[in-house]
GULUMLUM-759817 format. One line per field, with one value per residue (C-alpha): residue number from 1; residue in one letter; x, y, z. Coordinates in Angstrom, 1 decimal. Layout:
REM residues N
num [NUM | ...]
residuo [A | ...]
u [X | ...]
v [Y | ...]
w [Z | ...]
***
This chain:
REM residues 408
num [1 | 2 | 3 | 4 | 5 | 6 | 7 | 8 | 9 | 10 | 11 | 12 | 13 | 14 | 15 | 16 | 17 | 18 | 19 | 20 | 21 | 22 | 23 | 24 | 25 | 26 | 27 | 28 | 29 | 30 | 31 | 32 | 33 | 34 | 35 | 36 | 37 | 38 | 39 | 40 | 41 | 42 | 43 | 44 | 45 | 46 | 47 | 48 | 49 | 50 | 51 | 52 | 53 | 54 | 55 | 56 | 57 | 58 | 59 | 60 | 61 | 62 | 63 | 64 | 65 | 66 | 67 | 68 | 69 | 70 | 71 | 72 | 73 | 74 | 75 | 76 | 77 | 78 | 79 | 80 | 81 | 82 | 83 | 84 | 85 | 86 | 87 | 88 | 89 | 90 | 91 | 92 | 93 | 94 | 95 | 96 | 97 | 98 | 99 | 100 | 101 | 102 | 103 | 104 | 105 | 106 | 107 | 108 | 109 | 110 | 111 | 112 | 113 | 114 | 115 | 116 | 117 | 118 | 119 | 120 | 121 | 122 | 123 | 124 | 125 | 126 | 127 | 128 | 129 | 130 | 131 | 132 | 133 | 134 | 135 | 136 | 137 | 138 | 139 | 140 | 141 | 142 | 143 | 144 | 145 | 146 | 147 | 148 | 149 | 150 | 151 | 152 | 153 | 154 | 155 | 156 | 157 | 158 | 159 | 160 | 161 | 162 | 163 | 164 | 165 | 166 | 167 | 168 | 169 | 170 | 171 | 172 | 173 | 174 | 175 | 176 | 177 | 178 | 179 | 180 | 181 | 182 | 183 | 184 | 185 | 186 | 187 | 188 | 189 | 190 | 191 | 192 | 193 | 194 | 195 | 196 | 197 | 198 | 199 | 200 | 201 | 202 | 203 | 204 | 205 | 206 | 207 | 208 | 209 | 210 | 211 | 212 | 213 | 214 | 215 | 216 | 217 | 218 | 219 | 220 | 221 | 222 | 223 | 224 | 225 | 226 | 227 | 228 | 229 | 230 | 231 | 232 | 233 | 234 | 235 | 236 | 237 | 238 | 239 | 240 | 241 | 242 | 243 | 244 | 245 | 246 | 247 | 248 | 249 | 250 | 251 | 252 | 253 | 254 | 255 | 256 | 257 | 258 | 259 | 260 | 261 | 262 | 263 | 264 | 265 | 266 | 267 | 268 | 269 | 270 | 271 | 272 | 273 | 274 | 275 | 276 | 277 | 278 | 279 | 280 | 281 | 282 | 283 | 284 | 285 | 286 | 287 | 288 | 289 | 290 | 291 | 292 | 293 | 294 | 295 | 296 | 297 | 298 | 299 | 300 | 301 | 302 | 303 | 304 | 305 | 306 | 307 | 308 | 309 | 310 | 311 | 312 | 313 | 314 | 315 | 316 | 317 | 318 | 319 | 320 | 321 | 322 | 323 | 324 | 325 | 326 | 327 | 328 | 329 | 330 | 331 | 332 | 333 | 334 | 335 | 336 | 337 | 338 | 339 | 340 | 341 | 342 | 343 | 344 | 345 | 346 | 347 | 348 | 349 | 350 | 351 | 352 | 353 | 354 | 355 | 356 | 357 | 358 | 359 | 360 | 361 | 362 | 363 | 364 | 365 | 366 | 367 | 368 | 369 | 370 | 371 | 372 | 373 | 374 | 375 | 376 | 377 | 378 | 379 | 380 | 381 | 382 | 383 | 384 | 385 | 386 | 387 | 388 | 389 | 390 | 391 | 392 | 393 | 394 | 395 | 396 | 397 | 398 | 399 | 400 | 401 | 402 | 403 | 404 | 405 | 406 | 407 | 408]
residuo [M | K | T | V | A | L | Q | K | A | I | N | V | I | K | M | D | A | W | T | N | P | V | D | F | R | Y | Q | D | E | T | S | E | Y | K | I | G | C | D | R | A | A | A | Q | K | R | G | H | V | Y | V | P | K | P | W | E | G | L | P | Y | L | A | K | D | D | L | G | K | V | Y | V | R | G | F | L | H | D | S | V | A | Q | N | A | D | G | T | F | Q | S | P | A | T | L | F | T | S | E | I | L | Q | R | L | S | K | A | W | K | V | H | S | R | K | T | R | E | T | H | I | S | H | Q | R | L | V | F | S | L | S | K | E | F | H | D | A | I | A | Q | T | G | R | N | P | D | M | V | L | R | G | A | V | E | R | T | M | R | A | F | Q | E | K | F | H | P | G | D | S | V | G | Y | S | Y | G | L | H | H | D | T | D | N | L | H | A | H | V | F | I | H | P | R | T | R | G | G | E | F | V | G | M | S | E | Q | L | Q | K | K | A | A | R | G | A | V | S | R | H | K | N | Q | L | K | F | I | R | E | T | A | R | R | R | A | A | Q | V | L | K | E | L | S | D | P | K | E | A | A | H | L | K | N | N | F | H | S | D | R | I | Y | Y | V | P | R | L | S | H | I | A | R | T | K | N | D | L | R | P | L | T | P | L | E | T | Q | L | E | Q | K | R | A | P | V | V | A | L | D | R | Q | I | A | A | K | R | A | A | I | R | D | A | T | N | G | R | H | I | P | G | I | F | R | L | R | Q | P | K | W | L | R | L | M | Q | Q | A | Q | T | A | N | L | F | R | E | L | R | Q | L | Q | D | K | R | Y | R | A | V | S | E | Y | W | A | S | R | R | R | L | L | G | G | P | R | T | T | T | A | V | A | Q | E | S | S | S | P | V | A | A | P | S | V | T | V | R | R | A | R | V | Q | Q | P | A | H | A | I | K | P | A | A | V | K | A | T | K | L | V | R | R | I]
u [-1.1 | -1.0 | -0.6 | 1.0 | 0.3 | 3.6 | 2.2 | 0.7 | 3.4 | 5.2 | 3.1 | 4.6 | 2.4 | 3.4 | 1.9 | 1.4 | 4.5 | 4.7 | 5.3 | 4.9 | 8.0 | 8.9 | 8.2 | 10.2 | 8.3 | 5.7 | 8.2 | 8.5 | 5.4 | 5.7 | 5.7 | 2.8 | 2.8 | 2.2 | -0.5 | -2.2 | -2.2 | -3.8 | -6.4 | -7.3 | -7.6 | -9.9 | -12.1 | -12.3 | -13.6 | -16.0 | -14.2 | -12.8 | -9.0 | -7.9 | -4.1 | -2.9 | -1.1 | 2.5 | 2.7 | 0.8 | 3.8 | 6.1 | 9.1 | 9.1 | 11.5 | 11.0 | 14.2 | 13.1 | 10.0 | 10.1 | 13.4 | 14.2 | 16.8 | 18.8 | 20.5 | 22.3 | 24.3 | 22.3 | 23.8 | 27.2 | 25.6 | 23.6 | 26.6 | 28.9 | 29.2 | 29.6 | 33.4 | 33.9 | 34.0 | 31.5 | 29.1 | 26.9 | 23.2 | 22.2 | 23.7 | 21.8 | 18.4 | 15.6 | 15.1 | 18.8 | 18.5 | 15.5 | 17.2 | 20.3 | 18.3 | 16.1 | 19.2 | 21.1 | 17.9 | 17.6 | 21.3 | 21.4 | 18.2 | 19.8 | 23.0 | 21.3 | 18.9 | 15.6 | 12.5 | 8.9 | 8.8 | 10.0 | 10.2 | 9.0 | 7.1 | 6.7 | 5.0 | 6.3 | 3.7 | 3.7 | 0.6 | -0.9 | -0.3 | 3.3 | 3.8 | 2.4 | 4.4 | 7.6 | 6.7 | 5.7 | 9.2 | 11.1 | 12.2 | 11.8 | 9.3 | 10.9 | 14.2 | 12.6 | 10.8 | 14.0 | 16.0 | 13.3 | 13.3 | 17.1 | 17.7 | 15.0 | 16.3 | 19.9 | 18.7 | 16.8 | 19.9 | 22.0 | 19.4 | 18.4 | 21.3 | 24.5 | 27.6 | 25.5 | 23.8 | 20.1 | 19.4 | 16.3 | 15.0 | 12.4 | 10.6 | 8.6 | 5.0 | 3.1 | -0.1 | -2.2 | -3.0 | -0.2 | 3.4 | 4.6 | 7.4 | 7.2 | 10.1 | 10.9 | 13.2 | 15.2 | 14.2 | 17.9 | 20.8 | 24.2 | 25.2 | 22.1 | 20.2 | 16.4 | 15.0 | 11.8 | 9.1 | 6.9 | 4.4 | 2.7 | -1.0 | -3.0 | -5.2 | -2.1 | -0.5 | -3.7 | -3.6 | 0.1 | 1.2 | 4.9 | 5.4 | 8.2 | 8.5 | 11.1 | 8.4 | 10.6 | 7.7 | 7.2 | 10.8 | 10.6 | 7.5 | 9.1 | 12.3 | 10.3 | 8.4 | 11.7 | 12.9 | 9.6 | 10.2 | 13.6 | 12.3 | 9.6 | 12.3 | 14.3 | 11.3 | 10.5 | 14.1 | 16.4 | 19.5 | 18.6 | 18.7 | 21.9 | 23.9 | 21.9 | 23.4 | 26.7 | 25.2 | 26.6 | 23.1 | 21.9 | 20.7 | 18.2 | 17.1 | 15.8 | 13.7 | 11.9 | 8.7 | 9.4 | 6.9 | 7.4 | 5.0 | 4.3 | 3.2 | -0.4 | -2.9 | -2.6 | -5.1 | -4.3 | -2.8 | -3.1 | -0.1 | 2.3 | 1.7 | 4.6 | 4.3 | 4.9 | 7.8 | 9.6 | 9.1 | 10.3 | 13.4 | 14.2 | 13.5 | 15.6 | 19.1 | 18.1 | 17.2 | 20.5 | 22.5 | 20.7 | 21.9 | 25.5 | 25.4 | 24.2 | 27.0 | 29.5 | 28.4 | 28.7 | 32.2 | 33.1 | 31.8 | 33.7 | 36.9 | 36.7 | 35.5 | 38.2 | 40.7 | 40.1 | 41.1 | 44.9 | 44.2 | 42.3 | 45.5 | 47.6 | 49.3 | 50.4 | 50.3 | 53.1 | 52.8 | 52.8 | 49.8 | 47.9 | 48.5 | 47.4 | 44.2 | 43.5 | 44.1 | 41.7 | 39.0 | 39.5 | 39.2 | 35.9 | 34.4 | 35.4 | 33.7 | 30.6 | 30.5 | 30.7 | 27.8 | 25.8 | 26.5 | 25.3 | 22.1 | 21.4 | 21.5 | 19.4 | 16.8 | 16.7 | 16.1 | 13.3 | 11.4 | 11.8 | 10.4 | 7.6 | 6.5 | 6.7 | 4.9 | 2.3 | 1.7 | 2.9 | 3.1 | 4.8 | 6.9 | 5.9 | 6.8 | 9.8 | 11.4 | 13.1 | 11.3 | 14.3 | 16.8 | 18.8 | 17.6 | 14.7 | 13.1 | 12.9 | 9.1 | 7.2 | 3.6 | 4.2 | 3.7 | 4.0 | 1.7 | 2.9 | 1.2 | 2.5 | 4.5 | 5.8 | 8.1 | 11.6 | 12.0 | 12.3 | 9.1 | 5.5 | 2.8 | -0.9 | -2.7 | -6.2 | -5.6 | -7.8 | -8.4 | -6.1 | -3.1 | -2.6 | 1.1 | 2.8 | 6.4 | 8.8]
v [29.2 | 25.8 | 22.4 | 19.5 | 16.0 | 14.3 | 10.8 | 11.5 | 13.9 | 11.1 | 7.9 | 4.7 | 2.2 | -1.3 | -2.6 | -6.4 | -8.3 | -8.4 | -11.6 | -10.2 | -8.8 | -5.3 | -2.5 | 0.6 | 2.8 | 3.2 | 5.2 | 7.8 | 10.0 | 11.4 | 8.1 | 6.9 | 3.6 | 5.5 | 7.7 | 4.7 | 2.9 | 6.0 | 6.2 | 2.6 | 2.8 | 5.9 | 4.1 | 1.1 | 3.3 | 5.0 | 8.3 | 10.5 | 10.7 | 14.3 | 14.7 | 17.2 | 20.1 | 20.2 | 24.0 | 24.5 | 23.5 | 26.5 | 24.5 | 21.9 | 22.4 | 20.9 | 19.0 | 17.1 | 15.7 | 11.9 | 11.4 | 7.9 | 7.6 | 4.4 | 3.6 | 0.7 | -1.8 | -1.2 | 2.3 | 1.0 | -1.3 | 1.5 | 3.9 | 1.4 | 2.0 | -0.7 | 0.1 | -0.4 | 3.3 | 4.9 | 7.7 | 9.3 | 8.2 | 11.8 | 12.8 | 10.1 | 10.4 | 8.6 | 6.1 | 5.1 | 4.8 | 2.5 | 0.4 | -0.1 | -0.6 | -3.3 | -5.2 | -4.9 | -6.1 | -9.2 | -10.0 | -9.9 | -12.0 | -14.7 | -14.6 | -15.0 | -17.6 | -17.5 | -16.2 | -15.9 | -12.3 | -10.0 | -6.9 | -5.2 | -2.0 | 0.9 | 4.3 | 7.2 | 10.0 | 13.5 | 14.8 | 18.0 | 20.0 | 18.9 | 19.7 | 23.2 | 23.9 | 23.0 | 25.0 | 28.1 | 28.4 | 28.2 | 24.5 | 22.2 | 19.4 | 17.1 | 17.3 | 16.6 | 13.5 | 12.3 | 12.7 | 10.9 | 7.9 | 7.6 | 8.1 | 5.6 | 3.0 | 3.5 | 3.0 | -0.1 | -1.6 | -0.9 | -2.5 | -5.6 | -6.1 | -4.8 | -5.1 | -5.7 | -3.5 | -3.2 | -2.1 | 0.0 | 2.7 | 5.3 | 8.1 | 11.1 | 11.6 | 14.8 | 13.6 | 13.5 | 15.8 | 14.2 | 14.3 | 10.7 | 8.4 | 4.8 | 2.7 | -0.6 | -2.8 | -5.8 | -8.9 | -9.9 | -7.9 | -7.7 | -10.8 | -12.8 | -12.4 | -12.1 | -8.6 | -9.1 | -6.5 | -8.0 | -6.4 | -7.8 | -8.2 | -5.7 | -8.4 | -10.3 | -7.0 | -6.2 | -9.5 | -9.0 | -11.9 | -12.0 | -12.3 | -14.4 | -11.8 | -9.0 | -6.3 | -4.3 | -2.1 | -0.8 | 0.2 | 2.0 | 4.0 | 5.0 | 6.1 | 8.2 | 9.9 | 10.7 | 12.3 | 14.3 | 15.5 | 16.6 | 18.6 | 20.3 | 21.2 | 22.8 | 24.7 | 26.0 | 26.9 | 28.5 | 27.5 | 23.8 | 24.5 | 26.6 | 23.6 | 23.3 | 26.4 | 24.6 | 21.6 | 21.0 | 20.9 | 24.0 | 25.6 | 22.7 | 22.6 | 26.2 | 27.6 | 30.6 | 30.3 | 28.9 | 31.3 | 35.0 | 37.1 | 39.3 | 36.3 | 37.0 | 35.9 | 37.0 | 39.9 | 41.1 | 44.5 | 46.0 | 48.0 | 46.4 | 47.1 | 48.2 | 44.9 | 42.9 | 45.1 | 44.7 | 40.9 | 40.6 | 42.6 | 40.2 | 37.2 | 38.2 | 37.8 | 34.2 | 33.3 | 34.7 | 32.8 | 29.6 | 29.9 | 30.6 | 27.6 | 25.3 | 26.6 | 26.0 | 22.5 | 21.8 | 23.2 | 20.9 | 17.9 | 18.9 | 19.3 | 15.9 | 13.9 | 11.9 | 11.8 | 8.1 | 7.3 | 7.0 | 4.7 | 2.3 | 1.8 | 1.8 | 5.0 | 7.5 | 11.2 | 13.5 | 14.7 | 18.4 | 17.7 | 15.9 | 18.7 | 21.3 | 19.4 | 19.1 | 22.8 | 23.6 | 21.4 | 22.9 | 26.4 | 25.5 | 24.0 | 27.1 | 29.3 | 27.1 | 27.4 | 31.2 | 31.2 | 29.0 | 31.4 | 34.3 | 32.4 | 31.5 | 35.2 | 36.2 | 33.5 | 34.7 | 38.2 | 37.1 | 35.1 | 37.9 | 40.4 | 38.0 | 37.5 | 41.3 | 42.4 | 39.6 | 39.2 | 35.6 | 33.4 | 34.6 | 32.8 | 31.4 | 33.1 | 30.7 | 31.7 | 35.0 | 37.2 | 38.3 | 35.9 | 35.6 | 32.1 | 31.5 | 29.2 | 32.0 | 32.4 | 29.1 | 28.7 | 25.4 | 24.2 | 20.7 | 19.6 | 16.6 | 14.0 | 12.6 | 9.4 | 6.9 | 5.0 | 5.8 | 8.3 | 5.7 | 3.9 | 4.9 | 4.0 | 4.5 | 6.7 | 8.2 | 12.0 | 14.9 | 16.1 | 19.0 | 16.8 | 15.2 | 14.4 | 11.6 | 12.0 | 9.6]
w [2.8 | 1.1 | 2.8 | 1.1 | 2.3 | 2.5 | 2.4 | -1.1 | -2.4 | -4.3 | -4.9 | -6.1 | -7.9 | -8.9 | -12.1 | -12.4 | -13.3 | -17.1 | -19.0 | -22.5 | -24.3 | -23.1 | -25.5 | -24.6 | -27.1 | -24.3 | -22.3 | -25.1 | -24.6 | -28.1 | -29.9 | -32.0 | -30.0 | -26.7 | -28.3 | -29.8 | -26.4 | -24.8 | -27.6 | -27.2 | -23.4 | -23.7 | -26.2 | -23.9 | -21.1 | -23.5 | -23.5 | -26.3 | -26.3 | -26.0 | -25.8 | -23.2 | -24.7 | -23.5 | -24.2 | -21.0 | -18.9 | -18.5 | -17.3 | -20.1 | -22.9 | -26.3 | -26.2 | -23.0 | -24.6 | -25.1 | -23.4 | -22.1 | -19.4 | -18.8 | -15.5 | -13.8 | -15.7 | -18.8 | -19.1 | -20.1 | -22.7 | -24.3 | -24.2 | -26.1 | -29.9 | -32.5 | -32.8 | -29.1 | -28.1 | -25.7 | -26.1 | -23.5 | -24.0 | -23.3 | -26.7 | -28.6 | -30.3 | -28.5 | -31.4 | -31.1 | -27.3 | -27.6 | -30.2 | -28.1 | -24.9 | -26.4 | -27.7 | -24.4 | -22.5 | -24.6 | -24.5 | -20.7 | -20.5 | -22.6 | -20.5 | -17.2 | -15.8 | -17.7 | -15.8 | -17.0 | -16.0 | -18.8 | -16.6 | -13.4 | -13.9 | -11.4 | -11.7 | -9.7 | -9.6 | -8.1 | -6.5 | -8.0 | -4.8 | -4.6 | -8.3 | -8.0 | -4.8 | -6.7 | -9.8 | -7.9 | -6.3 | -9.6 | -9.3 | -12.2 | -11.3 | -13.9 | -12.2 | -8.8 | -10.1 | -11.8 | -8.6 | -6.7 | -9.1 | -9.3 | -5.5 | -4.7 | -7.1 | -5.8 | -2.2 | -3.4 | -4.9 | -1.9 | 0.4 | -1.5 | -3.9 | -2.3 | -4.5 | -7.6 | -10.1 | -11.1 | -14.6 | -15.4 | -17.7 | -17.2 | -19.1 | -17.8 | -19.0 | -18.9 | -20.6 | -17.4 | -14.5 | -12.5 | -13.6 | -13.5 | -14.6 | -16.0 | -14.7 | -16.4 | -14.2 | -15.6 | -13.7 | -13.3 | -11.9 | -13.4 | -11.5 | -12.4 | -9.2 | -9.5 | -8.8 | -6.8 | -6.1 | -3.4 | -1.1 | 2.1 | 1.8 | 3.9 | 5.4 | 6.7 | 7.9 | 9.8 | 11.6 | 12.5 | 10.4 | 9.4 | 5.6 | 4.1 | 1.4 | 1.6 | 1.0 | -1.4 | -2.5 | 1.0 | 1.2 | -2.2 | -1.1 | 2.2 | 0.4 | -2.1 | 0.7 | 2.5 | -0.7 | -0.8 | 2.7 | 1.8 | -1.1 | 1.0 | 3.5 | 0.7 | -0.5 | 3.0 | 4.0 | 1.4 | 3.4 | 2.7 | -1.0 | -1.1 | -2.3 | -5.5 | -7.0 | -7.1 | -8.9 | -12.4 | -13.7 | -11.8 | -15.1 | -15.4 | -11.7 | -11.8 | -14.6 | -15.9 | -17.9 | -21.4 | -23.0 | -22.8 | -20.8 | -23.8 | -25.9 | -27.0 | -29.5 | -33.1 | -33.0 | -29.5 | -30.1 | -26.6 | -25.5 | -23.0 | -19.4 | -17.1 | -15.3 | -18.5 | -19.5 | -16.2 | -16.1 | -19.7 | -18.9 | -16.0 | -18.2 | -21.2 | -19.5 | -18.4 | -22.0 | -23.3 | -20.7 | -21.6 | -25.1 | -23.9 | -21.6 | -24.4 | -26.6 | -23.8 | -23.2 | -27.0 | -26.9 | -24.0 | -26.0 | -29.1 | -27.0 | -25.3 | -28.3 | -30.1 | -27.2 | -26.8 | -30.3 | -29.7 | -26.8 | -29.1 | -31.2 | -27.9 | -28.8 | -26.1 | -26.9 | -25.8 | -22.2 | -23.3 | -25.6 | -22.9 | -20.4 | -22.9 | -23.6 | -19.9 | -19.4 | -22.3 | -20.8 | -17.3 | -18.7 | -20.5 | -17.3 | -15.4 | -17.9 | -17.7 | -14.0 | -14.3 | -16.7 | -14.4 | -11.4 | -13.5 | -14.5 | -10.9 | -9.9 | -12.9 | -12.1 | -8.4 | -9.5 | -11.9 | -9.3 | -6.7 | -9.2 | -10.1 | -6.5 | -5.9 | -9.0 | -9.3 | -5.6 | -5.5 | -2.5 | 0.7 | 3.1 | 6.5 | 9.7 | 10.2 | 6.9 | 6.1 | 3.7 | 1.7 | 0.1 | -3.0 | -3.6 | -6.1 | -3.5 | -0.9 | -0.9 | -1.1 | -0.1 | 1.4 | 5.0 | 6.2 | 9.0 | 10.8 | 12.9 | 16.1 | 15.7 | 18.3 | 16.0 | 14.7 | 12.0 | 9.3 | 10.1 | 9.2 | 11.7 | 10.6 | 13.1 | 13.3 | 13.1 | 12.4 | 8.8 | 9.2 | 10.2 | 6.7 | 6.9 | 8.7 | 9.7 | 8.1]
***
């Protein structure tokens, strides 16, 4: 039975405030610029740069490599086309996203009050134990980290910049032993307010001194740890994760191994074992449903594209035509939800068979042994230490080595 330290499940590190111009190519882990930076850093430490093979990650799809995500007020600027129309950044190539993002970043910097800081940089990192606990239960660690970053930044905006919008971008990196995300935050909000990222010094905190800084970094770390606690609770109790199957992106939240179980080396001609055959039979329907879901999403995009063109020329379509288009889109979304429900059941059957045939991790005594959820059998237990403060506060305490987790 595996124990995950909650305090280290999601770690947030602040890099020094950058005064040099921001280069968003670093967020793309497949770019030559990022690889060159890693090679130069390895040579500086006297090491030989060896890129980590992405094929070793069973949940990582080829289309997700090098993706850069834009949030906050920068999202609308990146989504706007040259002709005034809007297009979702998710449908753009990474090179186009970086080009639009760099332009929107510079334009907003010129519009607002100038500051010597070009951007704030944070790194969200998953511990190896937390990553393995997520992957063993069929959850996609990439989606967990993305959710942690976006929820934390949303809470940060509501806490320190209410009624305003904080613009940022981030990219996931799989080139180290710890899955992590590099977050670039614009130093000015939509309204022009400075986005600080201060932290109280440990020496002053030990003396009980009150800092004049807002200590935003402490709030970000506590929020990220609360999100990690919620994920661990979902892994331990299937009822807590029941709402995920109704998520619009449920086909991305749960995964099956990208590579087939029967994939072998070129000269390996051994016959298939009954175990491999059964697992492949459970995996095949999920792969087929993934293709159908991708085709259905493409059909929805094709059906909705172009509907804004009459509005540009201030033309109003007939009511019967608008109703027919709405009915067509609703029917496509209903078919997509049906495919996602089938996929959820297929993934549940796959992971149940995998745990049964491969002798995977079992549940704790507090969790039922049989469930239709793919997160029914985690090998995760959370050990908590006593606290005397409210649930949102973290108080350091000297505890035994076995009590690794502090309640948030």
